[in-house]
C-alpha positions in Angstrom: -0.5 -8.4 27.8 -2.4 -6.0 30.7 -4.8 -4.1 29.1 -6.6 -1.0 30.6 -9.5 -0.3 28.1 -11.2 2.7 30.0 -7.7 4.3 30.4 -7.1 4.2 26.7 -10.6 5.4 25.7 -10.5 8.0 27.8 -7.2 9.1 26.5 -8.2 9.0 23.0 -11.7 10.7 23.6 -13.8 7.3 22.3 -14.5 3.6 23.2 -12.4 0.9 22.4 -13.8 -2.3 21.8 -11.4 -5.2 23.0 -11.3 -8.7 21.5 -8.9 -11.4 22.2 -9.8 -13.7 19.3 -10.3 -11.4 16.8 -8.6 -13.2 13.8 -10.5 -16.4 14.7 -14.0 -17.2 16.3 -14.9 -13.5 16.6 -13.6 -12.5 12.9 -17.5 -11.8 12.5 -16.9 -8.7 14.5 -13.9 -7.5 12.5 -16.3 -7.7 9.6 -19.0 -5.9 11.3 -16.6 -3.3 12.2 -15.5 -2.6 8.8 -18.8 -2.1 7.2 -19.1 1.9 6.4 -16.4 4.4 5.6 -15.1 5.5 8.8 -11.2 4.3 9.7 -11.3 1.3 11.3 -7.8 0.8 13.5 -6.7 -2.7 14.2 -4.1 -2.7 17.6 -2.3 -5.9 15.9 -0.2 -6.6 12.9 0.5 -10.5 13.3 -2.9 -11.1 11.0 -2.7 -8.5 8.5 -3.0 -10.5 5.5 -5.9 -12.5 7.0 -7.9 -8.9 8.0 -7.3 -8.4 4.3 -9.1 -11.5 3.1 -11.9 -10.9 5.7 -12.6 -7.2 4.5 -12.3 -8.6 0.9 -14.9 -11.4 1.8 -17.3 -8.8 3.7 -20.3 -7.6 1.8 -20.8 -4.0 1.1 -18.7 -1.0 1.7 -15.7 -1.7 3.8 -14.0 1.1 5.3 -9.9 1.9 5.2 -8.3 -0.3 7.9 -5.1 0.8 9.5 -3.1 -1.7 11.9 -0.7 -0.6 14.8 1.5 -2.8 16.5 0.9 -2.3 20.3 2.3 -5.9 21.5 6.0 -6.1 20.6 6.3 -2.1 21.2 4.7 -2.4 24.6 2.4 -4.8 25.6 5.0 -7.5 25.6 7.5 -6.2 28.3 8.1 -6.4 31.9 6.7 -3.2 32.6 3.9 -3.6 30.2 1.3 -2.7 33.0 2.4 0.7 33.2 2.4 1.3 29.2 -1.0 2.5 29.0 0.1 6.1 27.9 2.5 5.0 25.2 -0.2 2.6 23.8 -2.7 5.3 23.9 -0.4 7.5 21.7 0.2 4.7 19.2 -3.3 4.4 18.8 -4.0 8.1 18.9 -1.1 8.2 15.6 -2.4 5.6 14.2 -5.8 7.2 13.7 -3.9 10.2 11.8 -4.8 10.7 8.2 -2.6 9.6 5.6 0.0 11.7 4.1 -1.3 13.4 1.1 0.0 11.9 -2.7 3.2 13.0 -3.9 4.6 12.6 -7.3 5.8 9.5 -8.5 9.0 7.9 -10.4 8.2 5.3 -13.0 10.1 2.1 -14.0 9.1 -0.1 -16.5 10.5 -3.8 -17.0 10.0 -5.9 -19.7 11.9 -8.8 -18.1 15.3 -8.5 -19.9 18.1 -10.1 -17.6 21.7 -9.9 -17.7 23.4 -12.3 -15.5 27.1 -11.5 -15.2 29.8 -14.0 -13.3 31.2 -17.2 -13.8 30.2 -19.1 -16.4 28.8 -22.2 -14.9 27.0 -20.4 -12.0 25.3 -18.0 -14.7 23.9 -20.7 -16.6 22.5 -22.3 -13.2 21.1 -18.9 -12.1 19.6 -18.4 -15.6 18.0 -22.0 -15.6 15.9 -20.6 -12.5 15.0 -17.6 -14.2 14.4 -18.3 -17.7 10.6 -19.1 -17.4 9.8 -15.9 -16.7 12.7 -13.7 -17.7 14.9 -13.0 -20.9 18.1 -13.9 -20.0 21.5 -13.0 -21.2 25.0 -14.4 -19.6 28.1 -12.1 -19.4 31.0 -14.6 -18.6 33.8 -14.2 -16.6 35.5 -17.1 -16.4 34.7 -20.3 -16.5 33.8 -21.1 -12.7 34.7 -24.4 -11.0 32.7 -26.7 -13.8 32.7 -24.2 -17.0 29.9 -23.5 -19.6 27.5 -26.8 -20.6 27.8 -27.8 -24.0 24.5 -26.7 -24.8 24.6 -23.1 -25.5 21.3 -22.4 -23.8 21.5 -18.7 -23.3 23.2 -15.8 -25.5 26.5 -15.3 -23.7 28.8 -12.4 -24.3 32.3 -11.9 -22.7 35.1 -9.4 -23.1 36.3 -6.5 -20.8 33.7 -4.2 -19.0 34.2 -0.6 -19.3 30.9 0.6 -17.8 27.7 -0.2 -16.4 24.9 2.5 -15.5 21.2 3.1 -15.1 18.7 1.6 -12.9 15.6 -0.6 -13.6 14.1 -0.8 -16.6 17.1 1.3 -18.0 20.6 -0.4 -17.2 23.2 0.3 -19.8 26.6 -2.2 -20.1 29.2 -1.1 -22.0 32.0 -3.7 -23.0 34.9 -4.5 -25.3 35.8 -7.6 -27.2 39.2 -8.3 -27.4 39.5 -11.9 -27.1 40.3 -13.6 -30.3 37.4 -16.2 -29.8 34.4 -15.1 -31.1 31.3 -16.3 -28.7 28.7 -15.6 -31.4 30.6 -18.1 -34.3 31.9 -20.7 -31.4 30.1 -24.1 -31.5 31.5 -25.6 -28.1 33.1 -28.3 -30.2 36.1 -28.1 -27.4 38.4 -28.6 -30.8 40.5 -25.7 -29.5 40.7 -26.9 -26.1 42.0 -30.3 -27.2 44.8 -28.8 -29.6 45.9 -25.9 -27.2 49.1 -27.3 -25.3 49.4 -24.7 -22.9 45.8 -24.7 -21.5 45.1 -21.0 -22.3 41.7 -21.9 -23.3 39.3 -23.0 -20.7 35.3 -24.0 -20.3 34.3 -20.5 -20.8 35.7 -20.7 -24.5 37.7 -17.5 -24.2 41.6 -17.4 -24.5 43.9 -16.4 -21.5 46.6 -14.5 -23.2 49.5 -15.0 -20.8 49.2 -18.3 -21.3 48.9 -18.4 -25.0 52.4 -19.4 -26.8 50.9 -18.1 -30.1 51.2 -21.4 -31.8 48.1 -20.9 -33.4 46.7 -24.7 -33.2 43.6 -23.7 -32.0 42.9 -21.4 -34.7 43.6 -24.1 -37.2 41.1 -26.5 -35.6 38.5 -24.2 -35.7 38.3 -23.8 -39.5 34.9 -25.0 -40.0 33.6 -22.5 -37.6 36.1 -19.9 -37.9 35.4 -18.5 -34.2 39.0 -18.1 -33.9 41.1 -15.0 -35.1 44.1 -13.5 -33.7 44.0 -10.4 -36.5 40.2 -9.2 -35.1 41.0 -5.8 -33.6 39.1 -5.1 -30.4 35.7 -3.7 -30.6 33.3 -1.5 -28.1 29.5 -2.8 -27.7 26.5 -1.2 -25.7 23.5 -2.5 -24.6 20.4 -2.1 -22.5 19.1 -4.4 -20.0 15.8 -4.1 -17.2 17.7 -6.6 -14.7 21.4 -7.1 -13.8 22.0 -10.4 -11.5 25.5 -9.9 -10.4 27.2 -13.1 -9.3 31.3 -11.5 -9.6 33.4 -11.0 -6.5 33.6 -7.6 -7.3 30.2 -5.7 -7.4 29.3 -3.8 -10.6 27.8 -1.2 -8.3 30.1 0.0 -5.1 27.7 2.4 -3.7 26.2 1.7 -0.7 22.9 1.5 -2.0 22.6 0.2 -5.7 20.0 1.4 -7.9 16.6 -0.8 -8.0 16.9 -3.6 -10.6 20.5 -4.5 -9.5 20.7 -7.6 -7.7 23.9 -9.5 -6.2 23.3 -13.4 -5.1 25.8 -15.6 -2.9 24.5 -18.9 -4.6 22.9 -19.5 -1.5 19.7 -17.0 -0.7 16.7 -18.0 -3.0 15.0 -14.7 -1.8 16.9 -12.7 -4.3 15.9 -15.2 -7.2 12.3 -14.8 -6.0 12.6 -10.9 -5.7 13.8 -11.2 -9.6 11.2 -13.3 -10.7 8.7 -10.6 -9.4 10.4 -7.6 -11.7 8.4 -7.7 -14.5 6.0 -4.7 -15.3 5.3 -1.3 -14.3 6.5 0.1 -11.1 6.0 2.9 -9.0 7.7 4.6 -6.0 7.5 8.0 -4.2 9.4 10.8 -5.4 10.9 11.3 -2.0 12.4 15.0 -2.5 11.6 18.6 -3.2 14.2 20.6 -5.0 14.3 24.7 -4.6 17.3 25.8 -6.6 17.0 29.1 -5.6 17.2 28.3 -1.8 20.6 26.0 -2.9 23.9 27.3 -1.4 25.8 24.7 -3.5 27.5 27.0 -5.6 27.7 30.8 -7.2 29.4 31.9 -10.0 31.5 28.6 -10.9 32.3 28.5 -7.0 31.2 25.7 -4.5 30.3 26.6 -1.2 27.8 23.6 0.6 28.7 20.1 -0.6 27.0 18.1 2.1 24.1 16.5 -0.2 26.6 15.5 -2.8 28.7 13.9 -0.1 26.3 12.4 1.9 24.3 10.3 -0.7 24.7 6.6 -0.6 23.2 6.2 -3.7 25.1 8.3 -6.0 21.8 10.1 -6.9 23.0 13.7 -6.7 26.0 15.3 -8.6 27.1 18.7 -9.3 26.5 21.1 -11.9 28.7 24.1 -11.0 28.1 25.6 -14.3 24.0 25.9 -13.8 24.6 26.8 -10.2 22.8 23.8 -8.8 23.2 20.2 -7.8 20.9 17.9 -10.1 19.2 14.7 -8.2 18.3 11.6 -10.2 15.0 10.3 -8.9 15.5 7.1 -10.3 18.0 6.4 -8.1 17.1 8.2 -5.1 16.5 5.7 -2.5 14.5 7.9 -0.1 17.0 8.0 2.8 16.6 11.3 3.4 20.4 11.8 4.5 20.6 14.7 2.1 17.6 16.9 3.6 18.8 16.1 6.9 22.5 17.6 6.4 21.0 20.6 3.6 21.4 23.5 5.8 19.0 25.9 3.7 16.0 23.4 3.1 16.8 23.6 -0.5 16.3 19.5 -0.3 13.1 18.8 1.5 11.7 15.2 2.4 8.4 14.9 0.9 7.0 11.4 1.8 6.0 12.5 4.5 6.2 16.2 5.0 7.4 18.1 7.6 3.8 19.3 8.8 2.9 15.7 8.5 5.8 14.6 10.7 5.1 17.3 13.2 1.6 16.3 13.4 2.7 12.5 14.1 5.5 13.8 16.7 2.5 16.4 18.3 0.0 13.6 18.5 2.2 10.6 20.1 3.4 13.1 23.0 0.6 15.4 23.7 -1.5 12.0 24.0 1.1 10.3 26.0 1.2 13.3 28.5 -2.5 13.8 28.6 -2.7 9.9 29.5 -0.2 10.5 32.4 2.8 9.4 30.7 6.3 11.2 31.9 9.7 11.2 30.7 8.7 10.2 27.1 11.6 8.8 24.7 10.9 8.7 20.9 12.7 5.9 19.3 13.2 6.5 15.8 13.7 3.4 13.6 13.7 2.2 10.1 10.9 0.0 8.9 13.1 -2.8 8.1 16.0 -4.0 10.2 14.5 -1.6 12.8 11.1 -2.8 13.0 12.3 -6.4 12.9 14.8 -5.9 15.8 11.8 -4.3 18.0 9.4 -6.7 17.1 12.2 -9.6 18.5 12.9 -7.9 21.6 8.8 -7.9 22.4 9.0 -11.8 21.3 12.3 -12.4 23.7 10.0 -10.2 26.4 7.3 -12.2 26.1 9.5 -15.2 26.4 10.9 -13.5 30.0 14.3 -13.2 28.0 14.2 -9.9 27.8 13.1 -6.6 29.4 11.2 -5.4 26.4 10.6 -1.8 25.2 10.5 0.3 28.3 7.1 2.0 29.1 8.0 5.2 28.4 10.2 4.6 25.2 7.5 5.1 22.3 9.0 3.6 18.7 8.5 5.9 15.7 8.9 3.6 12.4 10.6 5.7 9.7 10.9 5.0 6.2 14.9 5.6 6.8 16.5 7.0 10.0 18.6 9.6 8.3 15.2 11.5 6.9 15.0 13.4 10.3 17.2 16.3 11.3 17.9 19.1 13.9 14.6 20.8 13.0 12.2 17.8 14.0 14.6 16.7 16.7 14.3 19.8 18.3 10.8 20.1 17.7 10.1 16.8 19.3 12.1 18.2 22.5 10.0 21.1 22.2 6.8 18.9 22.1 7.5 17.3 25.0 10.1 14.6 24.6 13.0 14.2 27.0 14.8 11.9 24.7 15.2 11.4 21.1 17.1 8.3 20.4 17.9 7.6 16.6 18.5 3.7 16.4 20.7 2.4 13.5 21.3 -1.3 12.6 23.6 -2.7 10.1 21.8 -1.0 6.7 23.1 2.7 7.3 25.8 4.0 5.2 28.6 4.9 7.0 28.3 8.5 5.7 24.8 8.4 7.1 26.1 7.6 10.9 28.7 10.4 10.3 26.3 13.1 9.1 23.6 12.1 12.0 26.4 12.4 14.5 27.5 15.7 13.8 23.9 17.4 13.3 22.9 15.4 16.7 26.1 17.2 18.2 24.4 20.4 17.0 21.2 20.0 18.0 22.3 18.9 21.7 24.8 21.9 22.1 22.1 24.1 21.3 20.1 22.8 24.3 22.8 22.0 26.9 23.6 26.1 26.0 19.8 27.2 26.3 20.5 25.5 29.7 18.6 22.2 29.2 21.0 20.0 31.4 21.7 16.2 30.5 21.8 14.5 27.1 18.8 14.4 24.9 19.8 13.3 21.6 21.2 10.3 21.2 22.7 8.0 17.8 22.5 4.1 18.9 23.6 1.2 17.0 22.1 -2.2 17.5 22.4 -5.4 15.9 21.2 -7.6 18.4 18.0 -8.1 21.0 20.7 -8.2 23.7 22.2 -5.2 22.8 19.2 -3.2 22.5 17.5 -4.3 25.4 20.6 -3.0 27.5 20.7 0.3 25.9 17.2 1.2 26.3 17.2 0.4 30.0 20.3 2.5 30.6 18.7 5.7 28.2 15.4 5.3 30.7 17.9 5.5 33.5 18.5 9.0 32.9 16.3 11.9 32.8 17.6 15.2 30.9 15.6 18.4 31.5 12.9 19.2 29.3 10.8 22.6 28.7 8.3 23.6 31.3 5.4 23.5 28.9 5.0 21.4 25.8 4.8 23.2 22.5 1.4 23.0 20.4 2.6 25.0 17.2 2.5 22.8 13.6 5.2 22.4 11.9 6.0 24.9 8.9 6.9 23.0 5.3 10.2 25.0 5.4 13.2 23.2 7.1 14.5 26.9 8.4 11.2 27.8 9.4 10.6 24.7 11.3 14.0 25.0 12.9 13.0 29.0 14.1 9.6 27.9 15.8 11.2 25.1 17.5 14.1 27.7 18.8 11.7 30.2 19.8 10.0 27.4 22.0 13.3 26.2 23.6 14.5 29.9 24.2 11.2 30.7 25.8 11.0 28.1 27.9 14.8 27.9 29.0 15.5 27.4 32.4 18.0 29.8 33.0 19.5 32.9 32.2 20.6 32.9 28.5 24.0 33.8 27.5 24.4 36.0 24.5 25.4 33.4 22.1 25.9 29.5 21.7 28.9 28.6 20.1 28.3 25.5 17.7 30.6 23.0 16.4 32.4 24.5 13.1 32.6 21.0 11.0 33.3 21.7 7.4 31.4 24.8 5.7 28.2 23.3 4.3 28.8 20.2 6.2 28.8 21.8 10.0 26.5 24.1 11.4 23.6 25.7 9.9 23.6 28.8 12.1 26.2 31.3 12.7 27.2 34.6 11.9 30.5 35.9 10.1 33.5 37.8 11.0 34.9 40.5 8.6 38.3 41.8 8.3 37.7 45.7 7.9 41.3 45.8 7.3 41.5 44.0 4.3 37.8 44.0 2.9 37.4 46.3 0.2 33.9 46.2 0.0 34.0 45.1 -3.5 30.5 43.1 -2.8 31.4 39.7 -4.3 30.4 38.0 -0.9 26.6 39.9 -1.5 26.1 38.3 -5.0 27.5 35.1 -4.2 25.1 35.1 -0.8 22.3 32.3 -1.5 20.3 33.4 1.6 20.1 37.0 1.8 22.6 37.0 5.0 25.0 39.7 3.4 23.6 43.0 2.1 24.9 45.6 0.8 23.5 49.8 0.8 22.6 51.2 -2.3 23.0 54.8 -0.4 26.3 54.2 1.2 29.4 52.0 0.7 28.4 49.7 3.7 28.2 45.8 4.0 25.6 44.6 6.3 24.7 41.4 7.9 21.4 39.7 8.6 22.4 36.6 10.8 19.1 34.8 11.1 19.6 34.4 7.1 23.1 32.8 7.7 23.4 29.1 6.8 27.0 28.7 6.8 27.7 27.6 3.7 31.1 29.3 3.1 30.2 30.4 -0.3 31.2 34.1 0.8 34.6 33.0 2.1 35.5 31.0 -0.9 34.5 34.3 -2.9 36.0 37.2 -1.0 39.4 38.1 -2.8 40.5 39.4 -0.1 40.2 36.1 2.4 38.5 38.9 4.8 35.2 36.7 5.8 35.3 33.8 8.4 32.6 32.1 9.6 31.6 31.9 13.1 29.4 28.9 14.0 26.8 30.1 16.7 23.3 31.0 17.7 22.9 34.3 18.3 20.3 35.5 21.5 20.3 39.0 21.1 18.0 41.1 19.3 20.9 41.3 16.7 20.4 38.0 15.3 17.0 39.7 13.7 18.6 42.8 12.4 20.9 43.7 9.6 23.8 45.0 11.2 26.8 47.1 9.5 30.0 44.8 9.5 32.2 47.3 7.5 31.9 50.4 5.9 34.1 53.2 4.7 33.7 56.5 2.1 33.1 56.5 -1.2 35.3 57.5 -3.6 35.2 60.5 -6.1 36.0 60.3 -9.8 38.7 62.6 -10.6 37.1 63.8 -13.5 33.6 64.7 -12.3 33.7 64.2 -8.7 30.9 61.8 -8.7 31.0 58.6 -6.1 31.6 55.5 -7.8 33.2 53.1 -5.2 35.2 52.5 -2.4 38.8 54.1 -1.6 39.9 51.3 -0.3 38.7 49.0 -3.6 40.3 51.5 -5.9 43.7 51.8 -4.2 43.7 48.2 -4.0 42.9 48.1 -7.7 45.5 50.7 -9.2 48.2 49.1 -6.8 47.6 45.6 -8.4 47.8 47.2 -11.8 50.3 49.4 -11.7 53.0 47.4 -13.1 51.1 46.2 -15.8 52.0 47.2 -19.2 48.1 47.8 -20.2 48.0 50.2 -17.4 50.6 52.9 -17.5 50.5 56.9 -17.6 46.9 58.0 -18.7 45.4 54.2 -18.6 46.3 53.8 -14.9 44.6 57.3 -14.2 41.3 56.2 -16.2 41.1 53.9 -13.2 40.0 56.1 -11.1 37.1 57.6 -13.1 33.7 56.7 -13.3 32.2 54.1 -16.1 31.2 57.3 -18.2 34.2 59.6 -17.6 36.2 56.7 -18.5 34.5 56.4 -21.8 34.6 59.9 -22.6 38.8 60.0 -21.8 39.1 56.8 -23.7 37.4 58.6 -26.7 38.6 61.9 -26.5 42.4 60.5 -26.1 41.9 58.6 -29.6 40.6 61.5 -31.3 43.8 63.9 -30.0 46.1 61.1 -31.4 44.5 60.8 -34.7 44.7 65.0 -34.9 48.5 64.3 -34.0 48.8 62.1 -36.6 47.4 64.0 -39.3 
């Protein structure tokens, strides 16, 4: 591939060493380079394993080695000779330090495996695994051939009633309601011979739909005593470390099943190879941080934002309305980050890597690209699995002259999952100088991820266009083959939307809202035209639409009861201790909808928008009234509208007649005094 080492070195501010056969006859140069403690970056990923072996064979201290692919990502492309700025950007990002370590989630597996499916297939799978795993079978019918005569594995049967858990901690529940006890059955086949209806199969279980109740099978099993029609159904539960599912219907229906659960079609040997390695102790990063005080999920048993619960494809997030919060099970979390993308408050944040680390990478990529003379940068966000494989395949097709390849201004950015970045980082990338940000999806994303990404991209794009930046900057693209990806990338680079005149250089904040505010401030400052008073944003569903906006309060129906103030999780709705006032700070509003669902008068309406006037950062009065004065002591204690509404609603109630109704117009102290006085007067009268 064409390379310009001098230009690359100048963009990086260092000297590059070029090798053409570093993994072969020049391997000594690699060993010499890694002696020491300074990081070494190898711009080739093909021979990572070989370089690891060479490093292990090198005497003395060996420096950390990082790998970056500049071949399929740009060097193998029809415009590779124009790709030096991109290659410089990729090399610069590879030099960044690793993200700080985070807490880990641990799993422990002793290799106790449950295989669920037709008995014949389950026995075949067990025979391939029992040398390393402790196999138990759960029979779901005989299959085509039925079970073997020699009972090699413990076998369970019955009606599955529940399967929960994860690697090392699965719990399987079932009900045994069949007359034949598999623990006692010797598989002598006497019952099968005796049954004239063919109700007993080679899974040694009775099909009651075919059974004529002749009891001939029970008579043939007097020695083993395995058949008893009077046996009551029993419920059982047992724990396993791993589950291999061979059934037609999956035991776990969520898009991202728990770790330790495998489905096998009987063909792909890779599944069994992975199972064989699932014995021991395992760790994964704890991908999320949760700050309950920021959560807009619920207040006072009223649900507002439910976005994270609904988008999670692993069913790792559940609602705990009584506790005013959501619960995230770290053992079930697969690290997709979709919950952090749709979370409007930043209560859920992605922790590996965190926002500042992601921001440093995006800023390094785009600033180095621009410094090296690159123009119209397009960031291509893709997954590290299917997306990475698709891009590498496209590069190989380009090298074979069968495709154009990744264009010179398209910078691939691998992510653990494409759903882990949201509007705060997309808009930050545009502020840093990207003209377009493309989220590449393949066939691995859950449908709700695509819907969530599409909605969030629509909001972010509306903001950019509302600020005067012409064109389409943010895209959600799906590709499952190289031809489709090649065509879509070429179509994208043909467009050049309007970008900020000057690229931002600020670091990203750890908090989502702060990161979003920093990006918006730069984009507003660089806006190419006069700004409107506000930008209307797509509404969506409360808690799943715009994270920005205001509220509209109906002053005629609002009684200033302040229930909305106590429900607001972000401090956007405020009272005034000195006067009956409802105030609103729009900058804090996350459009969770808790105020609208809490308001007893239905007087509040959400207004999704970005307000561009100074009032966005000021607490403005949205409703006020005169205080109501106690009819006994004249002390102000409420609002006239609220007291009138309360009196009107309770006037017909049997408990609020006469003096009791009048007490509603008194302050708390006077109400107690009046009740006490009335009781004494009643006692004196009785005497």
